[in-house]
C-alpha positions in Angstrom: 53.0 -219.8 11.0 54.2 -221.3 14.4 55.8 -224.3 12.9 57.8 -222.0 10.7 59.1 -220.1 13.3 60.1 -223.2 15.3 62.1 -224.8 12.4 63.8 -221.8 12.1 64.8 -221.3 15.4 66.0 -225.1 15.1 67.7 -224.4 12.2 69.7 -221.8 13.8 70.4 -223.5 16.6 71.7 -226.2 14.6 73.9 -223.8 12.7 75.3 -222.7 15.6 76.4 -225.9 17.4 78.0 -226.9 13.7 80.1 -223.9 13.8 81.0 -224.3 17.4 82.3 -227.6 16.6 84.0 -226.9 13.1 85.6 -224.3 15.3 86.9 -226.5 18.0 88.1 -228.9 15.9 90.1 -226.2 14.2 91.5 -224.8 17.3 92.4 -228.4 18.4 94.2 -229.2 15.2 96.2 -226.1 15.3 97.3 -226.7 18.8 98.1 -230.1 18.5 100.2 -229.5 15.3 102.1 -226.9 17.3 102.9 -229.3 20.2 106.6 -230.5 19.8 107.0 -234.3 19.5 103.0 -234.5 17.8 102.8 -238.0 16.0 102.1 -238.3 12.4 98.7 -239.1 12.9 98.0 -235.6 14.7 100.1 -233.2 12.3 98.5 -231.8 9.4 100.0 -229.2 6.9 100.1 -226.2 9.2 103.6 -225.2 10.4 105.2 -226.7 13.5 106.7 -224.9 16.5 110.6 -224.7 16.5 112.9 -225.3 19.3 115.2 -222.5 19.4 118.0 -221.6 21.7 118.0 -218.2 23.2 120.9 -217.7 25.5 121.0 -220.1 28.1 117.4 -221.4 27.5 115.4 -223.1 25.0 112.0 -221.6 23.8 109.5 -222.8 21.5 108.4 -220.5 18.6 106.1 -220.4 15.9 107.5 -220.0 12.7 106.6 -216.4 11.1 104.3 -216.1 8.2 107.5 -215.8 6.4 110.9 -214.0 7.0 110.2 -212.0 4.0 107.2 -210.8 5.5 109.4 -209.8 8.8 111.9 -208.2 7.0 109.3 -206.0 5.1 107.6 -204.9 8.4 111.1 -204.3 10.2 112.0 -202.1 7.2 108.8 -199.8 7.9 110.1 -199.7 11.5 113.3 -198.8 10.5 112.4 -196.0 8.3 109.4 -194.8 10.9 108.8 -191.1 10.6 106.7 -190.9 13.4 106.5 -192.9 16.7 102.8 -193.8 17.5 101.0 -195.9 20.1 97.7 -197.6 19.5 95.6 -195.7 17.5 96.2 -192.2 15.7 94.0 -189.3 14.9 90.2 -189.2 14.3 89.9 -192.3 12.1 90.8 -194.5 15.3 93.0 -196.6 13.3 96.7 -197.8 14.4 99.3 -196.2 12.1 101.6 -198.5 9.8 104.0 -198.2 12.2 102.2 -199.1 14.8 100.9 -202.1 13.0 104.5 -203.2 12.0 105.4 -203.0 15.5 102.6 -205.5 16.6 103.9 -207.8 13.6 107.2 -207.7 14.4 107.0 -208.0 18.4 106.0 -211.7 18.5 108.5 -212.9 16.4 111.5 -210.7 17.7 113.4 -213.8 19.1 114.0 -215.6 16.0 114.9 -212.2 14.2 117.2 -210.5 17.0 120.2 -210.1 14.7 118.0 -208.6 12.5 116.6 -206.2 14.8 120.2 -205.4 16.1 121.6 -204.6 12.8 119.0 -202.3 12.0 119.4 -200.0 14.9 122.3 -198.1 12.9 120.8 -197.6 10.0 117.3 -196.6 11.3 115.7 -192.9 11.9 115.2 -191.5 15.3 111.5 -193.0 15.6 112.9 -196.3 14.3 115.1 -196.3 17.1 112.6 -196.5 19.5 110.7 -199.2 17.7 113.3 -201.2 17.6 114.8 -200.5 21.0 111.4 -201.6 22.4 111.4 -204.9 20.3 115.2 -205.8 21.9 114.1 -204.8 25.7 111.3 -207.9 25.1 114.1 -210.3 24.7 117.7 -208.8 25.7 116.7 -206.0 28.4 120.7 -205.5 28.8 121.4 -204.8 25.5 118.5 -202.5 25.2 119.1 -200.5 28.2 123.1 -199.6 26.7 121.4 -198.7 23.5 119.2 -196.1 25.3 122.3 -194.9 27.2 124.2 -194.3 23.8 121.2 -192.6 22.5 120.6 -190.1 25.4 122.7 -187.6 24.2 121.2 -187.8 20.3 119.5 -184.4 19.2 117.5 -185.9 16.5 113.6 -185.2 16.6 111.0 -187.4 17.1 108.0 -187.0 16.2 105.5 -188.9 18.8 101.6 -189.3 18.2 99.4 -190.3 20.8 95.5 -190.1 20.1 94.8 -186.5 18.8 98.0 -185.2 20.5 101.3 -184.8 18.8 104.5 -183.9 20.4 108.0 -183.1 19.0 111.0 -183.8 21.4 114.7 -185.1 20.9 115.6 -188.8 20.7 117.7 -188.2 23.9 114.9 -186.9 26.1 113.0 -190.0 25.2 115.9 -192.3 25.9 116.6 -190.6 28.9 112.9 -191.1 30.1 112.8 -194.8 29.2 115.9 -195.5 31.3 114.7 -193.5 34.2 110.8 -194.7 34.4 110.5 -197.3 31.5 108.0 -195.1 29.8 107.9 -191.7 27.9 104.2 -190.3 27.9 101.9 -193.4 26.5 104.8 -195.4 25.1 106.7 -198.1 27.3 109.2 -200.6 27.0 107.7 -203.3 28.9 107.4 -204.6 32.6 110.6 -202.9 34.1 
């Protein structure tokens, strides 16, 4: 019986080491593939970083999973019926809008034009999501958008945890301009 226990522990240890090795190989191949100028030997079928010009600087960005998927998530934000941060309600699950926001945020550099084009066609809550995305890459344009929204009387339903607030888009824009935040929603570093 003692021999069987030792064998079982040895097998578990070997499996654990093998898992760590495979994980490190996969992570290494992802980073090597995404490095600009990686040689053909280092390359594999994973997507490569692309070099893009944003304003006066060049940035490297991973291609999105698909432009169609990004557009779909942006449409969710554009048509958002509520502004949510993190988890909402007793289910403790992020809302569909917040999940779409998290999906769009890392790729906003590549899709700035889409975000700007969506501003005029958005719901009140959608405008807050979109101006927050815009702020991450072009804070001057985002602040200009917020200034234009200060007079808006459109109603926004804001949900944070189990609390629900009804307020005007103008009031949210004014708070975001003044302090960079409205209750738990922030523009980012200001």
